[in-house]
C-alpha positions, 0 to 999 in steps of 0.5 A: 213648303219647306218639306216639299222643297227639301224633297225636290232638292234631294231628288234633283241632287240624287239625279244630278249624282246618278248622272254625274252632273248630267254628263252625256255618254260619248254615244248619247242620242238626241233624245238623251241630250235633250232629256239631260238638258231639260233635267239641268234647266229644271234643277237651275230653275228649282234653285232659283225658285226656291231662293226667290220664295224663301229669301224674297217673297216670304220675308216680305210677306211677313212684313204685311202682318 
């Protein structure tokens, strides 16, 4: 899982940087706004998912051994 999380995190970091932190251009259309909003939400959700799995689920699973 670590490699998948690293790959996804690196990809989202790159998208974030390329989009200047999801900064909309002044002439952005609705589709552009929705796309950036969803990308930001996905990145936030990914960070939460990785945190929960790495810091809560995995350590508890180790205790079940």
